[in-house]
GUTORSE-612914 format. One line per 2 residues: number of its first residue (from 1); their letters; for each residue x, y, z of C-alpha. Coordinates in steps of 0.2 Angstrom, whole numbers, plus 5000, padded with zeros to 4 digits. Layout:
NUM> A> X,Y,Z; ...
% end
This chain:
1> MP> 5000,5000,5000; 5008,5017,4995
3> VF> 5009,5032,5006; 4995,5044,5002
5> DI> 4997,5063,5003; 4979,5064,5006
7> LL> 4965,5052,5010; 4947,5057,5007
9> KG> 4938,5045,5019; 4920,5039,5021
11> GT> 4911,5047,5006; 4901,5041,4992
13> LI> 4909,5042,4975; 4898,5047,4961
15> DP> 4905,5048,4943; 4892,5045,4929
17> SQ> 4906,5045,4916; 4914,5030,4924
19> GI> 4898,5022,4930; 4903,5024,4948
21> SM> 4891,5026,4962; 4898,5018,4978
23> EA> 4905,5020,4995; 4924,5021,4994
25> DV> 4939,5031,5000; 4951,5040,4988
27> GI> 4969,5040,4990; 4979,5054,4982
29> IV> 4997,5056,4979; 4999,5074,4972
31> PN> 4994,5078,4959; 4984,5062,4954
33> IA> 4971,5050,4961; 4982,5035,4966
35> QI> 4969,5023,4972; 4951,5020,4975
37> IK> 4949,5010,4991; 4935,4999,4997
39> PG> 4928,5002,5014; 4936,4992,5028
41> ES> 4953,4991,5019; 4966,4990,5033
43> SI> 4985,4996,5033; 4981,5012,5024
45> IY> 4996,5025,5026; 4993,5043,5024
47> KE> 5000,5060,5028; 4983,5068,5030
49> CI> 4965,5061,5031; 4949,5071,5028
51> DV> 4933,5064,5034; 4919,5067,5021
53> SG> 4906,5055,5028; 4889,5060,5023
55> SV> 4895,5069,5007; 4897,5064,4989
57> VV> 4914,5065,4981; 4912,5069,4962
59> PG> 4923,5075,4948; 4928,5093,4950
61> LI> 4914,5104,4944; 4917,5113,4927
63> DF> 4908,5129,4924; 4908,5131,4905
65> HS> 4902,5149,4905; 4908,5162,4917
67> HI> 4915,5180,4915; 4932,5182,4923
69> FE> 4940,5197,4915; 4941,5206,4931
71> GG> 4946,5224,4928; 4943,5223,4910
73> MS> 4924,5219,4910; 4912,5229,4920
75> IA> 4904,5214,4929; 4918,5201,4928
77> VD> 4922,5190,4943; 4939,5185,4950
79> PE> 4940,5166,4945; 4946,5162,4963
81> HL> 4928,5165,4969; 4923,5150,4958
83> IR> 4933,5139,4969; 4921,5141,4984
85> QG> 4907,5135,4972; 4916,5118,4969
87> VV> 4923,5123,4952; 4940,5117,4946
89> AT> 4939,5123,4928; 4930,5136,4918
91> VD> 4928,5144,4901; 4927,5163,4900
93> GG> 4911,5166,4889; 4917,5179,4877
95> SV> 4921,5194,4888; 4937,5198,4878
97> GY> 4940,5203,4860; 4956,5201,4851
99> PS> 4965,5218,4856; 4964,5213,4875
101> FS> 4966,5194,4874; 4985,5192,4877
103> YF> 4983,5203,4892; 4968,5194,4898
105> RK> 4978,5177,4896; 4993,5184,4905
107> KI> 4985,5193,4919; 4970,5182,4923
109> MM> 4971,5165,4915; 4989,5161,4919
111> NS> 4987,5167,4937; 4971,5157,4942
113> RV> 4971,5141,4951; 4956,5137,4941
115> WT> 4960,5129,4924; 4954,5141,4911
117> NA> 4949,5141,4893; 4940,5155,4884
119> VI> 4929,5160,4870; 4935,5175,4861
121> NL> 4922,5189,4856; 4918,5192,4838
123> SG> 4919,5210,4841; 4936,5218,4846
125> FG> 4926,5228,4858; 4922,5213,4869
127> IL> 4909,5215,4883; 4917,5230,4891
129> ML> 4900,5236,4896; 4885,5225,4898
131> HE> 4872,5236,4890; 4882,5243,4876
133> SE> 4883,5235,4859; 4899,5228,4854
135> FA> 4894,5231,4836; 4892,5249,4836
137> RP> 4904,5251,4822; 4907,5239,4808
139> GF> 4926,5240,4810; 4924,5231,4827
141> ID> 4924,5215,4818; 4942,5212,4811
143> EK> 4943,5194,4804; 4962,5195,4801
145> EL> 4965,5200,4819; 4953,5187,4825
147> AR> 4962,5174,4815; 4979,5179,4821
149> TI> 4974,5179,4840; 4966,5162,4839
151> EI> 4981,5155,4830; 4992,5162,4844
153> HN> 4981,5156,4858; 4974,5140,4850
155> DV> 4978,5130,4865; 4965,5139,4876
157> VL> 4953,5147,4863; 4937,5136,4860
159> GI> 4928,5147,4848; 4920,5164,4844
161> KL> 4906,5172,4854; 4891,5182,4847
163> RF> 4879,5190,4858; 4864,5188,4847
165> SK> 4851,5199,4855; 4841,5213,4848
167> QQ> 4850,5226,4859; 4867,5220,4852
169> VG> 4864,5216,4834; 4849,5227,4830
171> EN> 4841,5226,4813; 4857,5218,4805
173> GL> 4856,5203,4816; 4855,5189,4803
175> DI> 4869,5197,4793; 4880,5197,4808
177> LQ> 4875,5179,4813; 4879,5173,4795
179> RA> 4896,5183,4795; 4901,5175,4812
181> KK> 4896,5158,4806; 4907,5160,4791
183> IA> 4922,5166,4801; 4920,5152,4813
185> RD> 4920,5139,4799; 4935,5147,4790
187> LD> 4945,5147,4806; 4938,5129,4811
189> VR> 4931,5134,4828; 4915,5133,4837
191> LF> 4902,5147,4836; 4895,5151,4853
193> VH> 4878,5160,4851; 4870,5170,4865
195> ST> 4851,5167,4861; 4841,5178,4874
197> DP> 4829,5190,4865; 4835,5186,4847
199> PI> 4830,5197,4833; 4824,5183,4822
201> PY> 4812,5168,4826; 4820,5154,4836
203> PK> 4818,5141,4822; 4827,5152,4810
205> LL> 4841,5154,4823; 4843,5136,4826
207> NE> 4843,5132,4807; 4859,5143,4806
209> LD> 4869,5132,4818; 4880,5118,4813
211> SG> 4886,5103,4822; 4898,5108,4836
213> DV> 4891,5125,4838; 4885,5130,4855
215> LL> 4868,5138,4859; 4868,5148,4876
217> HM> 4854,5152,4888; 4843,5139,4881
219> YH> 4830,5141,4895; 4828,5160,4893
221> GR> 4811,5168,4893; 4813,5184,4883
223> GF> 4806,5186,4866; 4808,5172,4854
225> KL> 4812,5156,4864; 4814,5137,4864
227> LN> 4795,5134,4866; 4782,5138,4853
229> SE> 4765,5146,4857; 4758,5129,4862
231> GK> 4772,5127,4875; 4781,5113,4865
233> VW> 4799,5113,4861; 4802,5118,4843
235> EE> 4804,5104,4831; 4819,5113,4824
237> AW> 4827,5112,4842; 4826,5093,4842
239> EA> 4833,5093,4824; 4847,5104,4829
241> KK> 4852,5093,4844; 4851,5077,4832
243> RG> 4864,5085,4821; 4876,5090,4835
245> VI> 4872,5107,4840; 4876,5109,4859
247> FD> 4864,5117,4871; 4870,5126,4886
249> CA> 4858,5132,4900; 4870,5146,4905
251> HG> 4859,5152,4919; 4865,5170,4922
253> MS> 4856,5184,4929; 4844,5187,4914
255> HF> 4843,5170,4905; 4834,5157,4915
257> NF> 4815,5155,4916; 4807,5141,4927
259> DV> 4792,5139,4916; 4802,5137,4900
261> AR> 4815,5125,4909; 4801,5115,4917
263> KA> 4791,5112,4901; 4807,5108,4891
265> IE> 4813,5095,4904; 4796,5087,4905
267> QG> 4797,5085,4886; 4814,5077,4888
269> FL> 4824,5092,4881; 4839,5092,4893
271> PD> 4854,5103,4892; 4870,5096,4885
273> IV> 4880,5108,4897; 4875,5115,4914
275> SS> 4884,5131,4917; 4881,5147,4928
277> DM> 4886,5162,4917; 4893,5169,4933
279> TS> 4897,5187,4935; 4900,5199,4950
281> LG> 4881,5203,4949; 4878,5184,4953
283> LC> 4890,5185,4968; 4879,5199,4975
285> RP> 4864,5188,4975; 4868,5172,4985
287> NF> 4858,5156,4979; 4854,5163,4962
289> CE> 4866,5158,4949; 4881,5149,4957
291> LP> 4884,5133,4949; 4879,5122,4964
293> TV> 4862,5132,4964; 4859,5129,4946
295> IS> 4862,5111,4949; 4849,5112,4964
297> EL> 4837,5121,4953; 4838,5108,4939
299> IA> 4835,5094,4951; 4820,5103,4958
301> LG> 4814,5105,4940; 4814,5086,4937
303> MK> 4832,5081,4932; 4842,5068,4941
305> FE> 4857,5072,4950; 4868,5061,4940
307> DV> 4862,5068,4924; 4865,5086,4929
309> LL> 4882,5081,4936; 4887,5073,4919
311> RC> 4883,5090,4911; 4895,5100,4922
313> TK> 4910,5087,4923; 4913,5076,4908
315> NP> 4902,5084,4895; 4911,5101,4896
317> AE> 4928,5093,4898; 4926,5085,4882
319> LM> 4924,5102,4873; 4939,5110,4883
321> KG> 4957,5109,4880; 4970,5103,4893
323> IK> 4959,5095,4906; 4953,5078,4911
325> SG> 4937,5074,4921; 4934,5059,4931
327> IK> 4937,5049,4947; 4950,5037,4939
329> VG> 4966,5031,4945; 4980,5041,4936
331> FP> 4969,5056,4933; 4973,5073,4941
333> AN> 4965,5074,4958; 4952,5088,4953
335> LT> 4938,5083,4965; 4923,5092,4973
337> VL> 4914,5086,4989; 4896,5090,4989
339> KT> 4882,5088,5003; 4864,5089,5000
341> EE> 4856,5100,5014; 4838,5096,5018
343> RN> 4830,5113,5021; 4816,5124,5014
345> IE> 4823,5136,5001; 4816,5148,4988
347> FY> 4824,5149,4971; 4821,5164,4959
349> DS> 4822,5165,4940; 4827,5180,4929
351> EG> 4808,5186,4929; 4806,5185,4948
353> QI> 4796,5169,4948; 4798,5159,4964
355> MK> 4801,5140,4965; 4800,5132,4982
357> AN> 4811,5117,4985; 4818,5107,5000
359> KL> 4836,5103,4994; 4851,5113,4991
361> IV> 4868,5106,4985; 4882,5114,4995
363> PQ> 4900,5112,4991; 4911,5106,5006
365> LT> 4928,5104,4998; 4937,5108,4982
367> MI> 4953,5100,4977; 4963,5105,4962
369> QG> 4978,5094,4956; 4978,5086,4973
371> EV> 4978,5102,4983; 4964,5106,4994
373> VY> 4960,5124,4989; 4943,5126,4998
375> KK> 4936,5118,5013; 4919,5123,5021
377> DS> 4925,5117,5038; 4942,5125,5041
379> ST> 4948,5112,5053; 4955,5096,5046
381> II> 4947,5080,5053; 4960,5067,5056
383> C> 4952,5050,5053
% end
């Protein structure tokens, strides 16, 4: 038996990607998972033991949509805040355009303990101010500079972001969407489309997206949306999913409607990705759009915990660069410990609707590369 740097003892391991749901201990030799140990195993040698009884140990949560360009975007959040939410990796959702991307990577991405990828904004202006259009001038889209920036940072850039709402693209929305799509295809990257209050009907938007493109804010409730006038998911949405369009709930402050989500989930139209769209505004309103809260809401709306978990661990990891997700020997020890608190709670959506529930998922511990970077209980319990 090896000497473990850390032993997580007494928890229930859940990893849908590995088909794991069992009581077991996890032995870690930094930075990797060294062994999964059955209960009752004797002669275990360790330097530190943390009792996680009554909790579940899961692959580290991945928040596939956040805004972390702190100091460069008006409502960005320091990625370090995500650690308390059980998050080990994240993707900046298009905060930054090509002029600032090198600075953003050097100052934010490279200095964060959270593993980061990014989506680059179609506009060089980026999302400096939330309510100002990044397409105020045609020159803000520079295909050559976009291509150069993506080539330099190809190891972390996942695609191009377009905020496709009336406020941003106005009357020329379809032209900008089609131009963004052509640029993405020419550069062989994904197109990420913010879909809240789009300027064209939802079926028409869906028909513009190709396999591998990502539709954000799928459960929003403003303007043209996922449901038709009869409350049914558009047939074009089912067809888009079949051909490989990726649907991300990307909750955020303004992009999640309980009625839309509930009806879609009842019809079996589930997100491919579960993310928070976390900003500094989200931090100011606890239990609103942090990733564990989004998980809790989706469970209250009818999804199974394992199904939600898959969509904020393995699924986003498969779209990212440089990260593995899973409770597997030899994998990096990127782990999250969660506890389900039984208590009465009220969730609020973007329109102020209230949903009462009795369960809240609460992070207890976050581990990145075998290092405990957050623990709700500051005292280490020696087993």
